[in-house]
N, C-alpha and C positions, 0 to 999 in steps of 0.2 A: 504494500500500500504506500502511496506517495504522501509526502507531507502536505497537509492542507486539503486533502481530497474530501474529508468529511464536510467541508464547507462548499464543495462544488459537486455538480452532478457528473457522473461518468468518470472516465479516466483522463480527463483533460488536464494537461500539465501546464504549469507556469514556468516558462523557460527564459532565462536571461541569456541573450546572445551577444557576445562581444567579440572583437577580433581586430585584425590588422588591416584588412582591405574590405572596402564597402561591397564589392561584387561578390566576394566569398561569404560575407555575412548575409547578404540578401539571398543568396542561394539557399543557405541553411534556414533562414527565416521563412522563405516560401515553402520549403519542405515541411517544416514544423506546422505552419498554418494550414497547409494542405491536408495534414493529418489530424486537424482539429485541435491543435494545441495553441495556447495563448503565449505570444512572445512579448516579453516586457523589456524595458530598457532602463538604464541608469538615469535617475533624475538629475544628476550633476556630473557631467563629463569634463568639467573645467579643470585647469591645472591647479587650482587652489582648493580642490576637494580636501577637506580635513577629516573626512569620516571613513578612512580606510580601515578603521577598527570595526566597522559594521554596526556600531551601536546607534549612531545618530542620523543615519541617512534614511531617505524615504523609499528605499528599495522594497519591492513587493514582499510583505512578510510571509506570504504563502508560496514563496519561490520553491520549486521542486528541483530544478537543475540549472547549472550555469554551463553554457557551451561556449568555449573559446575557440574561434576559428582563425587559424593562422595560415595565410596564403603564401607566406614566405618565411624562411628561417630567420629568426631574430633571437639574440641572446639577452633581451631585455623585455620588460613589460611596457607597452606603449600606452599612452593616455586612454585610448579607447578600450583598453582591457582592464583598467583599474577597478571597475566594479566587481570583477572576479575576486579580488582580494576581500572585499566586504562580504561577498557571498560565501567564500571559504570560511571566514571567521564565524559565520552563522551556522556552519555545518552543512551547507548546501553542497551536494556532490558536483564534481567538475568533469565534464567531457571535453577532452582536448582533441580538436579536429584539424587535419592538414599537416603543415610543416612543423612538427612538434619537438624534434630532437633537441634543439638548443634552448627551448623555452624554460624560463625559471618557474613556470607553473607546472611543468611535467611531473615533479615529485608529488604533486597534490592531486593528480588526475585519477579518477576512479575508472576511467576508460579512455583509451586513445584510439582514434579512427582516422583513416585517410579521408581526404575531401571527397574522393570518389566512392567511399564506403557509405554505409547506411547510417548517417549521423542521427536521423530520427530514431531508429531502433536503438542506437547506443544511448540516447537520452532517455528513452522509455525504460530500458533495462536498468540504467543507473538510478533513475527515480524510484523504481520499484524496490531497490535495495535500501532506500531510506537515507537518512542523514549520516554524515561522517564526522569524525572528530580528528582534527589534526593537532599535533603538538603546538602549544601556544608559542614556544620559542621559534619553531620553524616559520610560523605565520608572522612573528615579529621580524624575523630576518628578511622575509619576503617584503614586508611593508617598508622596512628601511631601504631595501634595494629599489623599490618603486619610488619612494619619496625622493631619494637622492639621484635617481636616474643612473645608477652605476651599472657598468657592464660586469656580469658575473665572471667572465673569463679574464685572462691576463690583459693588461692595458695594451691598447694598440699604439705602437710607437712608429716613428719614422726612422728608417735606416737607409742612408744613401747607398745607391748602387756602387758608386765610385767616388773618390775624392775629387773635388772640383779642380779643373785644369786652370792654372793661373793664366790670365790674359794680359799680354803686354801691348800697350797701345803704341802706335807709331807716333813719335813726337812731332812729326811734320803734319800729319792729317788730323791729329787731334785727339 
């Protein structure tokens, strides 16, 4: 049984869909809506969101699943994915779809599916398993990563291919 089902008729899920690219998010949204599920969104996607702790935001309290759709590999959480942190803090299970290997959200995923896989079925299966509990320390680390915009991997640096060649100007031409 999914969270909040007693307040709704049937097996209609409330799914928060976030992600990196609008076209990929839209594809998943259409699939979920076509299956009769309600798609909700984060009420505050601004850079100044102060509610990553999940306590003070207006995110749907009957949320069953959060689905994070990543159309390209990224090793950071982008602004449009921030609501997933709030949902994870509330115990909402996460489905990670698409290019997921380098995602900081991967350790929190209840299910991982390719974009060409059945994302709707994954959301339904994860919702049926109920809420999840993550270690608060792990969620705190994720929140710090999101707030600071840090890259989880080694810092990218610039290494010159070769030393610059000294240029000597002709004193006559300038």
